[in-house]
C-alpha positions as CSV (number, residue, x, y, z in Angstrom):
1,L,33.6,23.0,-1.1
2,P,36.0,19.8,-1.3
3,H,33.8,16.8,-2.5
4,G,34.1,13.8,-4.5
5,R,31.7,11.5,-6.7
6,A,30.9,8.0,-5.7
7,G,33.2,5.5,-7.8
8,Q,35.9,7.7,-8.3
9,G,37.9,6.2,-5.3
10,S,38.6,7.6,-1.9
11,E,35.0,8.1,-1.1
12,A,35.4,7.4,2.5
13,R,37.7,10.5,2.8
14,Q,35.5,12.9,1.1
15,P,33.9,15.4,3.4
16,I,31.1,15.7,0.9
17,L,30.0,12.5,-1.3
18,L,28.0,13.0,-4.5
19,T,26.0,9.8,-5.4
20,T,22.8,8.4,-7.0
21,G,23.1,5.4,-4.9
22,R,22.8,4.7,-1.1
23,E,26.5,3.8,-0.2
24,A,27.9,6.4,2.3
25,P,31.6,5.2,3.0
26,N,32.2,8.5,4.4
27,D,29.6,8.4,7.4
28,P,27.8,11.6,6.8
29,N,25.8,13.3,9.4
30,T,24.1,15.5,6.9
31,L,22.0,14.1,4.0
32,F,20.4,15.9,0.8
33,L,18.1,14.5,-1.3
34,I,17.2,16.0,-4.6
35,D,15.1,15.4,-7.9
36,G,12.5,13.3,-6.0
37,A,14.8,10.9,-4.1
38,A,13.5,9.3,-1.1
39,P,14.8,8.5,2.1
40,E,15.1,4.7,3.1
41,T,13.1,4.1,6.8
42,G,15.1,5.6,9.6
43,E,17.7,7.3,7.2
44,L,16.6,10.7,8.2
45,A,16.6,9.7,11.9
46,R,20.4,8.8,11.6
47,M,21.4,12.4,10.4
48,E,21.7,15.6,12.2
49,M,20.1,17.4,9.5
50,S,18.4,16.4,6.1
51,A,17.2,18.4,3.4
52,I,14.8,17.4,0.8
53,L,15.2,19.9,-2.3
54,F,12.5,20.1,-5.1
55,D,11.3,22.4,-7.5
56,G,8.3,24.2,-6.0
57,R,6.8,25.3,-9.5
58,D,6.3,21.4,-10.5
59,P,3.1,20.1,-9.2
60,E,4.4,16.5,-9.1
61,A,7.5,17.4,-7.2
62,V,5.4,19.6,-4.9
63,E,3.0,16.7,-4.1
64,R,6.2,14.2,-3.6
65,A,7.6,16.8,-1.2
66,R,4.1,17.0,0.8
67,A,4.2,13.0,1.0
68,Q,7.6,13.3,2.3
69,W,6.6,16.0,4.8
70,R,3.8,13.9,6.1
71,A,6.1,10.8,6.3
72,V,9.1,12.6,7.9
73,T,6.6,14.2,10.9
74,A,4.7,10.7,11.1
75,E,8.3,9.5,12.3
76,G,8.3,12.2,14.9
77,L,11.0,13.9,13.2
78,N,11.2,18.0,13.3
79,A,10.5,19.2,9.9
80,V,10.8,22.9,8.8
81,Y,9.7,24.1,5.3
82,W,11.3,27.0,3.6
83,A,10.4,28.6,0.4
84,E,11.9,31.1,-2.0
85,E,10.3,34.3,-2.1
86,A,11.5,37.6,-3.4
87,G,15.0,36.6,-3.8
88,G,15.4,35.2,-0.3
89,W,14.1,32.3,1.7
90,V,11.4,32.4,4.2
91,R,10.1,29.7,6.9
92,K,6.7,28.8,6.1
93,A,6.1,26.1,8.3
94,E,7.6,24.0,11.4
95,S,6.5,20.6,13.1
């Protein structure tokens, strides 16, 4: 997929912008948070879709994801939990 990294110029024109910061000059409607990244207050509500990706074999990552689930649902947002099983993805829970 066409993408760019923050700090390389033309960020506002990138359909996908990879960044470790909060800048979003491309005005995205989708947000992927990885490696324990936490959304800012109201950030998920502004998106059409968000995904929080974590390693289900890492107990600390699982606990962070559970805390994020509680925070997302406390904001009144819909949440769906998918898990990888037997080489595919299975919907496990939905709020």
